[in-house]
C-alpha positions as CSV (number, residue, x, y, z in Angstrom):
1,M,-11.4,26.6,29.7
2,T,-13.7,24.1,28.0
3,K,-12.0,21.1,26.4
4,P,-13.2,20.7,22.8
5,A,-14.8,17.5,21.7
6,A,-12.7,14.8,19.9
7,L,-12.2,15.4,16.2
8,K,-11.0,13.3,13.3
9,T,-7.7,14.5,11.9
10,R,-7.0,12.2,8.9
11,S,-7.4,14.7,6.0
12,W,-6.8,18.4,6.1
13,L,-7.8,20.1,2.8
14,F,-6.6,23.6,1.9
15,A,-8.8,26.0,0.0
16,P,-7.8,29.6,-0.9
17,G,-9.7,32.1,1.1
18,D,-10.2,34.4,-1.9
19,S,-12.3,31.9,-3.8
20,E,-15.8,31.2,-2.6
21,R,-16.2,28.4,-5.2
22,K,-13.0,26.6,-4.0
23,M,-14.0,27.0,-0.4
24,T,-17.4,25.5,-1.1
25,K,-15.9,22.6,-3.0
26,A,-13.5,21.9,-0.2
27,A,-16.2,22.1,2.5
28,D,-18.5,19.7,0.5
29,S,-15.7,17.2,0.3
30,A,-15.2,14.3,2.8
31,A,-12.2,16.1,4.4
32,D,-12.0,15.8,8.2
33,I,-10.7,19.4,8.4
34,V,-11.1,22.2,5.8
35,L,-8.4,24.8,5.9
36,L,-9.5,28.2,4.5
37,D,-6.2,29.8,3.7
38,L,-5.4,33.5,4.2
39,E,-1.6,33.0,4.0
40,D,0.4,31.7,1.0
41,S,-2.4,31.2,-1.5
42,V,-3.6,34.8,-1.1
43,T,-1.6,37.8,-2.4
44,P,-1.2,40.8,-0.1
45,E,-3.5,42.9,-2.1
46,S,-6.2,40.2,-2.0
47,K,-6.1,39.6,1.7
48,P,-8.7,42.2,2.8
49,N,-11.3,40.7,0.4
50,A,-10.3,37.1,1.4
51,R,-10.9,37.9,5.1
52,K,-14.4,39.1,4.2
53,L,-15.1,36.1,2.1
54,V,-13.9,33.7,4.8
55,R,-15.9,35.4,7.5
56,E,-19.1,35.3,5.4
57,F,-18.5,31.7,4.4
58,L,-18.0,30.6,8.0
59,A,-21.2,32.4,9.0
60,T,-23.2,30.1,6.6
61,R,-21.8,26.8,7.9
62,E,-23.3,24.5,10.5
63,D,-20.2,22.3,10.5
64,K,-17.8,24.9,11.9
65,Q,-16.0,22.4,14.0
66,R,-14.3,21.1,10.9
67,I,-13.9,24.5,9.2
68,W,-10.5,26.0,10.2
69,V,-8.5,29.0,8.9
70,R,-4.8,29.3,8.3
71,I,-3.9,32.8,9.3
72,N,-0.7,34.6,8.5
73,P,2.3,34.3,10.7
74,L,2.2,36.1,14.1
75,S,5.6,37.7,13.3
76,G,4.1,39.5,10.3
77,E,1.7,42.4,9.7
78,Y,-1.5,40.5,8.8
79,A,-2.3,38.0,11.6
80,G,-4.1,40.6,13.8
81,D,-6.4,41.7,11.0
82,D,-7.0,38.0,10.1
83,L,-8.2,37.2,13.6
84,S,-10.3,40.4,14.0
85,A,-12.0,39.5,10.7
86,I,-12.7,35.8,11.1
87,M,-13.3,35.2,14.9
88,P,-16.8,36.8,15.0
89,S,-17.8,33.8,12.8
90,A,-16.2,31.3,15.1
91,P,-14.0,29.0,13.1
92,G,-13.4,25.5,14.5
93,G,-9.7,26.1,14.7
94,I,-6.7,28.1,13.6
95,M,-3.6,26.8,11.7
96,L,-0.6,28.8,12.8
97,P,2.1,29.0,10.1
98,K,5.8,29.5,10.7
99,A,5.5,28.7,14.4
100,E,9.0,28.9,16.0
101,G,8.2,27.3,19.3
102,R,6.0,27.2,22.4
103,A,5.9,31.0,22.7
104,D,4.1,31.4,19.4
105,A,1.4,28.9,20.3
106,E,0.9,30.5,23.7
107,K,0.7,34.0,22.1
108,L,-2.0,32.7,19.8
109,D,-3.8,31.0,22.7
110,Q,-4.0,34.4,24.5
111,L,-5.2,36.2,21.4
112,L,-7.9,33.6,20.8
113,S,-9.1,33.9,24.4
114,E,-9.5,37.6,23.9
115,H,-11.4,37.2,20.7
116,E,-13.6,34.4,22.2
117,A,-14.5,36.7,25.1
118,A,-15.3,39.6,22.8
119,N,-17.5,37.5,20.5
120,G,-19.4,35.3,23.0
121,I,-17.6,32.2,22.0
122,V,-17.0,29.4,24.5
123,D,-13.5,29.9,26.0
124,G,-11.0,27.4,24.7
125,S,-13.2,26.0,21.9
126,T,-11.1,27.3,19.1
127,R,-8.4,24.7,18.5
128,I,-4.8,25.2,17.2
129,A,-2.7,23.3,14.7
130,A,0.9,24.5,14.2
131,L,3.2,24.3,11.2
132,V,6.5,23.7,13.1
133,T,9.4,23.4,10.6
134,E,9.0,26.2,8.1
135,T,12.0,28.2,9.3
136,P,15.5,27.1,10.4
137,R,14.9,28.4,13.9
138,A,11.7,26.5,14.2
139,M,13.5,23.2,13.6
140,F,15.4,23.5,16.9
141,N,12.1,24.0,18.8
142,T,9.9,21.2,17.7
143,G,10.1,19.5,21.0
144,D,9.0,22.6,22.9
145,Y,5.2,22.4,22.6
146,E,4.2,20.0,25.4
147,G,1.4,21.5,27.5
148,C,0.3,24.1,25.0
149,K,-3.4,24.8,25.4
150,R,-5.6,24.3,22.4
151,L,-2.9,22.5,20.4
152,I,-4.3,19.3,18.9
153,A,-2.0,18.9,15.8
154,M,1.4,19.7,14.4
155,S,2.5,19.5,10.8
156,W,5.6,20.4,8.8
157,G,6.3,22.0,5.5
158,A,9.1,21.7,3.0
159,E,8.4,24.7,0.7
160,D,9.0,27.5,3.2
161,L,11.9,25.8,4.7
162,S,13.4,25.2,1.3
163,S,13.1,28.9,0.5
164,A,14.6,29.9,3.8
165,L,17.6,27.6,3.3
166,G,18.1,28.6,-0.3
167,A,17.7,24.9,-1.2
168,S,16.8,24.4,-4.9
169,V,16.2,20.7,-4.5
170,Q,13.9,19.0,-2.0
171,F,13.8,15.5,-3.4
172,R,16.4,12.8,-4.3
173,S,16.4,11.0,-7.6
174,D,14.2,8.2,-6.1
175,G,11.5,10.7,-5.2
176,E,12.3,10.7,-1.4
177,Y,13.0,13.8,0.5
178,M,16.6,15.0,0.9
179,P,18.0,14.6,4.4
180,T,17.2,18.0,5.8
181,F,13.5,17.6,4.9
182,E,13.4,14.1,6.2
183,L,14.8,15.5,9.4
184,A,11.9,18.0,9.5
185,R,9.4,15.2,9.1
186,S,11.0,13.3,11.9
187,L,11.2,16.2,14.2
188,C,7.6,17.1,13.6
189,L,6.6,13.5,14.5
190,L,8.6,13.4,17.6
191,G,7.6,16.8,18.8
192,A,3.9,16.2,18.2
193,V,3.9,12.9,20.1
194,A,5.8,14.5,22.9
195,A,3.2,17.3,23.0
196,G,0.2,14.9,22.9
197,A,-0.8,16.3,19.5
198,A,-1.6,14.6,16.3
199,P,1.4,14.6,13.8
200,I,0.1,15.5,10.4
201,E,2.1,14.8,7.2
202,T,2.7,17.7,4.7
203,I,1.2,18.0,1.3
204,Q,1.9,16.1,-1.9
205,A,2.1,18.8,-4.6
206,D,1.4,16.4,-7.5
207,F,-2.3,16.0,-6.8
208,R,-2.8,13.8,-9.9
209,D,-0.5,11.0,-8.6
210,L,-3.0,9.3,-6.4
211,D,-1.1,6.0,-6.4
212,G,2.0,7.7,-5.1
213,L,-0.1,9.5,-2.6
214,K,-1.5,6.3,-1.2
215,E,1.9,4.8,-1.0
216,R,3.2,7.8,0.9
217,A,0.2,8.1,3.2
218,L,0.5,4.4,4.2
219,M,4.2,4.8,4.8
220,V,4.0,7.8,7.1
221,R,1.0,6.3,8.9
222,S,3.2,3.2,9.6
223,Q,5.7,5.6,11.2
224,G,3.2,7.2,13.5
225,Y,1.6,10.0,11.5
226,R,-2.2,10.4,12.1
227,G,-3.2,12.4,9.0
228,M,-2.0,14.4,6.0
229,L,-2.5,17.8,4.4
230,A,-4.2,17.9,1.0
231,I,-4.4,20.6,-1.7
232,H,-7.1,19.0,-3.9
233,P,-10.4,17.3,-3.1
234,A,-9.3,14.2,-5.2
235,Q,-6.6,13.5,-2.6
236,V,-9.1,13.4,0.3
237,P,-10.6,9.8,-0.2
238,V,-7.1,8.4,-0.7
239,I,-5.9,10.0,2.5
240,N,-9.0,9.1,4.5
241,D,-8.7,5.4,3.4
242,A,-4.9,5.2,4.2
243,F,-5.4,6.6,7.7
244,T,-8.4,4.4,8.5
245,P,-7.5,1.0,10.1
246,S,-8.6,-1.9,8.0
247,A,-10.9,-4.6,9.3
248,E,-7.8,-7.0,9.4
249,E,-5.8,-4.5,11.5
250,L,-8.7,-4.1,14.0
251,D,-9.3,-7.9,14.2
252,R,-5.6,-8.3,14.9
253,A,-5.6,-5.6,17.6
254,R,-8.6,-7.2,19.3
255,V,-6.8,-10.6,19.3
256,I,-3.8,-9.0,21.0
257,V,-5.8,-7.2,23.6
258,A,-7.8,-10.3,24.4
259,A,-4.7,-12.4,24.7
260,F,-3.2,-10.1,27.2
261,A,-6.5,-9.8,29.1
262,D,-6.5,-13.6,29.4
263,N,-3.0,-13.6,30.7
264,P,-2.9,-10.5,33.0
265,G,0.4,-11.3,34.7
266,A,2.3,-12.0,31.5
267,G,4.9,-9.7,30.1
268,T,5.0,-11.5,26.8
269,I,2.5,-13.8,25.0
270,G,2.5,-15.8,21.9
271,V,0.0,-14.8,19.1
272,D,-0.1,-16.6,15.8
273,G,3.5,-17.9,16.4
274,A,4.9,-14.5,17.3
275,M,6.1,-13.4,20.7
276,L,4.5,-10.0,21.7
277,D,5.3,-7.8,24.6
278,R,3.6,-4.9,26.3
279,P,4.5,-2.2,23.7
280,H,2.5,-4.4,21.2
281,L,-0.4,-4.3,23.6
282,A,-0.2,-0.5,23.8
283,L,-0.2,-0.2,20.0
284,A,-3.2,-2.4,19.7
285,Q,-5.1,-0.5,22.3
286,A,-4.2,2.8,20.7
287,L,-5.4,1.5,17.3
288,L,-8.8,0.5,18.7
289,A,-9.1,3.7,20.6
290,S,-8.6,5.7,17.3
291,V,-11.7,4.3,15.8
292,E,-13.8,5.1,18.8
293,Q,-13.3,8.9,18.5
């Protein structure tokens, strides 16, 4: 299996697969990943036409590496038709909704291998991102994805989980998530890092609140998230900026790396009056590596 090239994962912009205009607008944005949606934003009666539009849209693109498709859940009746329709046009990746553990990711991997072979696509070149907290059962399996082939990202969602739980309220009075949904966010982060995948924050539904989006994106990045889902092109520049290290952050990281390089036997060193240890070095190295992709 061929290992795909590195890919930026800061912003993931959804566009409904039954609207050529919205797909074009999304693809023309600065989003790192464009997600053409065949699931929640497309009604059952519109899915056949949406598959056709997505297949034809993909066939026109030269930047397919960043054009992905969210198919319907493997447990339902539509996923097989989704893959049969779109794989001949070789999307860059597949977002798997309502994943409930490793078995779902492995099943999709097998299906993709079959479609790649049938369509002359390089084996293993179609990546996978999984939405891993959309059902109660899924929450218990977020740490189960380590070693999954193709899996490069994991994200979470509050809307489907809320519906499954019968929860009418997702947010506290201060705008923060209620405990169950904060747990989903934390489990996604932990599971993704354990699996060697990029943890991706869920959407912000209020696409007009760009100041709130910036605050939230910076907060989740500080906790370890590598990117965020978007539902409107206006959100993309804010997300990209929030998940791009600043010049000051990079300069600080270089100072830390250089200080440890000058003191190879030291477990701790002093930098600008602060005592730093090896975990600080690892964070600095990871930050610098993230801008080299």
